[in-house]
C-alpha positions, -999 to +999 in steps of 0.1 A: -572-377+403-585-342+394-564-323+372-562-286+362-543-274+331-540-238+328-525-229+289-514-193+286-501-190+252-515-167+223-510-192+195-532-224+199-510-242+175-476-237+192-455-260+211-473-251+241-504-259+228-490-294+215-478-300+251-513-289+264-530-315+242-506-341+252-513-337+287-549-337+284-550-368+260-526-388+284-542-380+318-576-388+304-562-418+291-549-427+324-583-425+338-578-390+355-605-361+352-590-332+333-602-293+337-587-269+314-584-231+314-571-220+280-569-183+292-563-167+257-591-185+241-614-177+272-602-139+269-596-140+305-595-109+321-561-107+342-568-074+358-584-073+395-613-048+399-647-044+410-659-066+380-644-094+402-674-092+428-710-092+425-712-070+458-686-045+467-679-038+505-664-004+500-672+012+466-653+044+474-621+028+480-611-004+461-587-028+480-583-063+465-579-083+497-607-069+516-632-075+487-618-109+484-625-118+519-659-100+518-666-124+487-655-152+505-679-144+534-708-138+513-701-160+483-703-131+460-674-137+434-683-131+401-696-163+383-665-165+358-640-161+388-658-186+412-658-210+384-618-208+381-614-209+421-636-240+421-615-255+394-585-246+417-599-261+448-614-293+433-580-304+418-553-327+430-528-316+405-523-281+391-504-277+359-493-245+344-485-249+307-467-216+293-436-200+280-410-183+302-414-147+295-390-120+312-379-147+337-415-151+349-450-163+339-472-144+310-490-115+321-524-133+316-512-163+336-499-140+366-532-123+364-549-154+368-530-159+398-538-127+412-574-130+410-581-167+414-557-174+444-579-151+462-576-143+499-600-163+519-600-189+495-564-196+488-545-181+518-550-158+548-555-158+584-524-179+590-533-205+563-498-203+543-470-228+536-473-258+560-507-246+573-517-237+535-554-240+521-539-266+493-517-292+515-521-324+497-523-308+464-495-309+441-482-283+414-460-288+381-447-260+359-444-272+323-424-241+301-408-235+274-378-212+269-363-191+241-325-202+247-310-235+251-301-253+283-267-243+285-281-207+292-301-219+323-273-233+344-252-218+372-226-195+352-245-198+321-261-163+306-293-165+321-284-184+355-300-214+372-334-221+359-344-235+394-335-201+409-353-182+381-386-204+390-382-201+427-405-171+431-431-192+413-425-226+431-421-209+464-439-176+464-472-189+445-475-226+449-457-235+483-472-201+498-505-216+494-498-253+505-488-269+474-463-295+470-438-288+439-430-312+414-398-311+394-407-285+363-410-299+326-388-276+308-383-277+268-355-255+259-357-234+226-383-254+210-384-228+181-347-237+176-349-274+172-360-298+145-397-312+144-382-345+149-369-331+185-401-316+195-422-349+187-397-366+208-402-341+236-440-348+234-434-384+239-411-380+268-435-357+284-466-380+279-445-408+295-439-385+327-475-378+330-484-416+328-471-420+364-471-382+375-495-394+405-465-415+420-441-387+418-424-372+450-421-336+454-389-315+450-372-297+478-375-260+468-354-246+494-324-265+482-320-238+455-327-208+476 
């Protein structure tokens, strides 16, 4: 299985970094091929602009979707962006490893999605949802939160975590054809003992050993 792990945390020694390392080690150990995009260390540019393309169709009025379609037709995505798109296209499983910030993805990861999920390569011309480009591929969110699990339930201070994640699960992954696996969520790692974090790493690695056999979740069930 080909796996892409996208890491979005500014501190490489964070618990997100440890989860990333555990995933790479486990998946490679299981015989899978792992590609990685460590966005902060790559200094990935999250903003869309003319720099995303080698050729601009309309230099007088920049419209990202139109330029993405043009780049798809003419094969003129900038090399660094083309490399990320190819990682996405060739992967059987995509893992987003990041903290949950402001009920969503960190800006650098959202910007990665904005640019890499390009029209013509990830969606467009009716290729969405059940007819999406990435049918047969699966996606997994591995997230950390600032608060405890009790805050992320129905009636909790933050509300149901699956409802919070639906814009990502449905609006990014399923929109482009991915099947969605149950998220791995680590609640308040900065608030627990090192022994707890160590156990979480063991449990996450154990899950990943059979991740290729997991069935997707029903995203619509928590709409």
